[in-house]
Structures are given as C-alpha cells and as structure tokens.
C-alpha positions as CSV (number, residue, x, y, z in Angstrom):
1,M,395.0,87.4,191.6
2,S,392.3,87.7,194.2
3,V,388.6,87.1,193.3
4,H,386.0,89.3,195.0
5,K,382.5,87.7,195.4
6,Q,379.8,90.1,194.5
7,A,377.3,90.5,197.3
8,F,373.7,90.0,196.4
9,P,370.8,90.9,198.8
10,A,369.1,87.9,200.2
11,E,365.8,87.1,198.6
12,I,363.0,88.3,200.8
13,E,360.3,85.7,201.7
14,Y,356.7,86.8,201.8
15,P,354.8,84.0,203.6
16,E,351.5,82.7,202.3
17,S,350.0,82.3,205.7
18,D,350.0,84.3,208.9
19,G,349.1,81.3,211.0
20,E,345.7,82.7,211.8
21,P,342.6,80.6,211.1
22,M,340.4,81.4,208.1
23,A,337.5,82.4,210.4
24,E,336.5,82.3,214.0
25,T,333.2,80.4,213.5
26,D,331.3,78.4,210.9
27,I,329.0,81.5,210.4
28,H,332.0,83.7,209.5
29,R,333.6,81.1,207.3
30,D,330.4,80.2,205.4
31,L,329.6,83.9,204.8
32,M,333.1,84.6,203.6
33,I,332.9,81.7,201.1
34,D,329.5,82.7,199.9
35,L,330.6,86.3,199.2
36,I,333.8,85.2,197.4
37,E,332.2,82.5,195.3
38,G,329.1,84.7,194.5
39,L,331.4,87.6,193.4
40,K,333.5,85.2,191.3
41,H,330.4,83.8,189.7
42,H,329.1,87.4,189.0
43,F,332.4,88.6,187.4
44,Q,333.4,85.3,185.7
45,A,333.1,86.8,182.2
46,D,335.5,89.7,182.9
47,P,339.1,88.6,182.7
48,M,340.2,91.9,184.4
49,V,338.3,91.5,187.7
50,Y,340.0,89.6,190.4
51,V,338.1,88.3,193.4
52,S,339.6,86.6,196.5
53,G,339.7,86.6,200.2
54,N,341.6,85.5,203.3
55,M,344.8,86.1,201.3
56,L,347.8,88.0,202.6
57,L,348.1,91.4,201.0
58,Y,351.6,92.9,201.3
59,Y,351.7,96.6,201.0
60,E,355.4,97.6,201.6
61,E,358.0,96.1,199.3
62,G,360.9,94.6,201.2
63,N,359.0,94.4,204.5
64,P,357.1,91.1,204.9
65,R,355.8,92.3,208.3
66,K,353.6,94.8,206.5
67,S,350.6,92.7,205.5
68,V,346.9,92.4,206.0
69,A,344.4,89.7,205.1
70,P,341.0,91.0,203.9
71,D,338.2,88.6,204.4
72,V,336.9,89.4,200.9
73,F,338.2,91.7,198.2
74,V,337.6,92.7,194.6
75,A,340.2,94.3,192.4
76,H,339.3,95.8,189.0
77,G,341.9,96.2,186.2
78,I,344.2,93.3,187.1
79,P,344.2,89.8,185.5
80,N,341.9,87.2,186.9
81,H,344.3,84.3,187.6
82,K,345.4,82.2,190.6
83,R,347.7,83.9,193.1
84,R,349.3,82.8,196.3
85,I,349.7,86.3,197.8
86,Y,348.8,89.8,196.7
87,Q,351.8,92.2,196.5
88,L,350.7,95.8,196.0
89,W,353.9,96.8,194.2
90,V,353.5,93.8,191.8
91,E,349.8,94.3,191.0
92,G,350.2,98.1,190.7
93,R,347.0,98.9,192.5
94,P,345.1,98.0,195.7
95,P,341.8,96.2,195.8
96,D,338.8,98.5,195.0
97,V,336.5,96.9,197.5
98,V,337.1,95.1,200.8
99,F,334.6,93.3,203.0
100,E,335.5,92.4,206.6
101,I,333.3,89.9,208.4
102,S,333.6,91.1,212.0
103,S,333.8,88.8,215.0
104,R,334.4,89.0,218.7
105,G,338.2,89.1,218.1
106,T,338.3,91.4,215.1
107,W,335.6,94.0,215.2
108,G,337.7,96.6,217.0
109,K,340.6,96.2,214.5
110,D,338.1,96.3,211.6
111,L,336.8,99.7,212.8
112,Q,340.1,101.2,213.7
113,K,343.4,99.8,212.4
114,N,342.1,98.2,209.2
115,W,339.8,101.3,208.6
116,R,342.9,103.6,208.6
117,L,345.1,101.2,206.6
118,Y,342.6,100.6,203.8
119,A,342.0,104.3,203.5
120,R,345.8,104.9,203.3
121,L,346.2,102.1,200.7
122,G,343.4,103.6,198.5
123,V,340.7,101.0,198.8
124,R,337.7,102.8,197.3
125,E,335.0,101.1,199.4
126,Y,335.1,99.3,202.7
127,F,332.3,97.3,204.2
128,I,332.1,95.8,207.7
129,F,329.4,93.3,208.6
130,D,328.7,91.5,211.9
131,P,327.0,88.2,211.1
132,E,326.3,87.4,214.7
133,Y,324.5,90.8,215.3
134,D,326.4,91.1,218.6
135,Y,329.3,93.5,218.1
136,L,328.3,96.3,215.7
137,E,325.3,98.6,215.7
138,P,324.2,98.7,213.0
139,P,325.5,95.3,211.8
140,L,326.4,96.7,208.4
141,N,328.8,99.6,208.1
142,A,329.8,101.2,204.8
143,Y,332.6,103.6,203.9
144,R,333.6,105.3,200.7
145,L,337.0,107.0,200.0
146,N,336.9,110.7,199.4
147,D,340.1,112.7,199.1
148,G,342.1,110.0,200.8
149,E,339.8,109.6,203.8
150,Y,336.8,107.4,204.4
151,E,333.3,108.9,204.7
152,E,330.6,106.9,206.2
153,V,327.8,105.9,203.7
154,E,324.3,105.8,205.2
155,V,322.8,102.3,205.4
156,L,319.0,102.6,205.0
157,D,316.9,99.6,206.1
158,G,319.9,97.4,206.1
159,R,320.7,98.3,202.4
160,V,323.6,100.2,200.8
161,M,324.8,100.5,197.2
162,S,328.4,99.7,196.2
163,E,329.2,102.1,193.4
164,T,332.2,100.2,192.5
165,L,330.6,96.8,192.2
166,R,327.2,98.1,191.1
167,L,325.7,95.7,193.6
168,E,323.5,96.4,196.6
169,L,324.5,95.0,200.0
170,V,321.5,93.8,201.9
171,D,321.4,92.9,205.5
172,T,318.5,90.3,205.5
173,G,318.4,90.2,209.3
174,E,320.0,86.7,209.1
175,T,323.0,87.3,206.9
176,L,324.6,89.6,204.2
177,R,323.6,89.1,200.6
178,L,324.5,90.9,197.4
179,L,321.8,92.0,195.1
180,D,322.2,92.7,191.4
181,P,319.8,95.6,190.6
182,Q,319.8,94.7,186.9
183,T,318.3,91.3,187.5
184,G,316.6,92.0,190.9
185,K,318.2,88.7,192.2
186,F,320.7,87.9,194.9
187,L,324.1,86.7,193.8
188,P,324.1,82.9,194.4
189,T,325.6,81.4,197.5
190,Y,328.3,78.7,197.2
191,G,325.7,76.0,197.8
192,E,323.5,77.4,195.1
193,I,326.4,77.6,192.7
194,L,327.2,73.9,193.4
195,A,323.6,72.9,192.9
196,E,323.5,74.9,189.6
197,R,326.7,73.2,188.5
198,R,325.4,69.7,189.3
199,Q,322.2,70.5,187.4
200,A,324.2,71.7,184.4
201,E,326.4,68.5,184.6
202,A,323.2,66.4,184.8
203,R,321.7,68.2,181.8
204,A,325.0,67.8,179.8
205,E,325.0,64.0,180.6
206,V,321.4,63.6,179.5
207,E,322.2,65.5,176.3
208,A,325.4,63.5,175.7
209,E,323.4,60.2,176.2
210,A,320.8,61.4,173.8
211,R,323.5,62.2,171.3
212,R,325.1,58.7,171.8
213,Q,321.7,57.1,171.3
214,A,321.0,59.2,168.2
215,E,324.4,58.2,166.8
216,A,323.8,54.6,167.5
217,R,320.4,54.7,165.8
218,A,322.1,56.5,162.8
219,E,324.6,53.7,162.6
220,V,321.9,51.0,162.7
221,E,319.9,52.9,160.0
222,A,323.0,53.3,157.9
223,E,323.9,49.6,158.2
224,A,320.3,48.7,157.3
225,R,320.4,51.0,154.2
226,R,323.7,49.4,153.2
227,L,322.3,45.9,153.5
228,A,319.1,46.9,151.6
229,E,321.2,48.4,148.8
230,S,323.4,45.4,148.7
231,E,320.3,43.1,148.5
232,L,318.7,45.3,145.8
233,A,321.9,45.1,143.8
234,R,322.0,41.3,144.1
235,L,318.4,41.0,143.0
236,R,319.0,43.2,140.0
237,E,322.0,41.1,139.0
238,E,319.9,38.0,139.4
239,L,317.1,39.5,137.3
240,A,319.5,40.4,134.6
241,R,321.0,36.9,134.6
242,L,317.5,35.4,134.3
243,K,316.6,37.7,131.4
244,Q,319.8,36.6,129.6
245,Q,318.9,32.9,130.1
246,G,315.4,33.5,128.8
C-alpha cells in the first residue's frame, strides 16, 4: 500500500520590519512619537480605537511584498490591543486616518505613491506634514476621501479639522499639534504625558504614605484604648475586692 503525503501550502511570513529606520531625524522621530502617544492618551477610554505608527500594514493577503508603514495611523472600530503587524484582511478595515511626517527622502512618495495607495485602500483622511519646513508648501497638506478619490481640504492659517478624529490639526510654525475643540487644549506631547504620569505617581505615593501613617496612628490609638480598658477592668476588680474585705 502506498501512502500519499498531502501537500500543504507553505506558511507565508509577513515580516515585522522592512529594515528602514523609524525616522530620518530626531525632529521626525520626536513628532511621530508625540502624535502617537497624544492620540493614544486622547482615545485611551475607548477600547475600539487603535492608534499606532511605524508599523507594517499588509494590504494583499498572500503577498508580503505589498506593505506600507504609515508614520501615524488611527483605526476606529477595531480592538485596542498590541499588534506586531497590521493585516488588512485580518482587521477587516483600513485605518481611518493616516499621518505622514515628510522628509527629504519621503516627501515625493508621500505626495504620489502613498497618496494613491491610501485612497485605494479606503483611508478616509490623509495628512502630510513637513516638520523641517523645507520640502512642502504649505507644510501641512490635508486630503479627505470622496467617492474613492482624495480631495484636498483647505488649510487656513495652518489649521484644518479632522472630521474623523474630531480634532484640529494646527501648524504652530514650529511643529504640528492636535487641538481638542471641546477643551480648547492641545493633546499632550509624550514629555507632558510622562510628566503627568510622574506627578500622578508622586501624588499616589503621598496619599499612600498618608494612609500608612493614619493606619499606624489608628493602631497606636487602638492599643492605647485596649490598655486603658484593661487597666480600668483591673481597677474595678480591685475596688470590688476592697469592698468585699471592708
């Protein structure tokens, strides 16, 4: 009897890195981190908003060569949990918003190749910003999807509204910030988030120490009450004994 081995297709590997650096300069990297962390902080209470960046997004199942790595992206309607890669056919939907932080080596691709790709994938809003103010004029470019094609959204005085995020993008003349119209405040930078976290930890430690001291005082007071009650009981017994003897 001959045995035939069933042939299974080899498992396709989707790499987690394309070998490219996270960003060309400190300016690009810092802004990327500030945007990602600020958006994470803003949407932290919503378990169905996923924020990430510099992550490989694969958009054609079975073809690991078909990928792109948005600098920053936000996807509504998918669970907010850690991922190593973003596979379009697994998540079931593309990111809703993409930010590209343009540089000397990427601005042409951001305006052409990525512009066409994100429109084809169905990314609802696409923003491109030049943090060095050297390659794009104006430095902030905004696009919104309409019938499968991007339409340019006017940027007035360096400001443009993201309908999807309900946040305003503001070119401050030094960098890009995100403004929450409801609070009138900018989303915090990564440094501000860390400072806020350290302050919260310091407050928690002070409160914990206050609780420990209060518990220690309560224990001392309880012990004092116990000793006083014990002494009072002893004195009553002594008084009763003396009365009996008298």
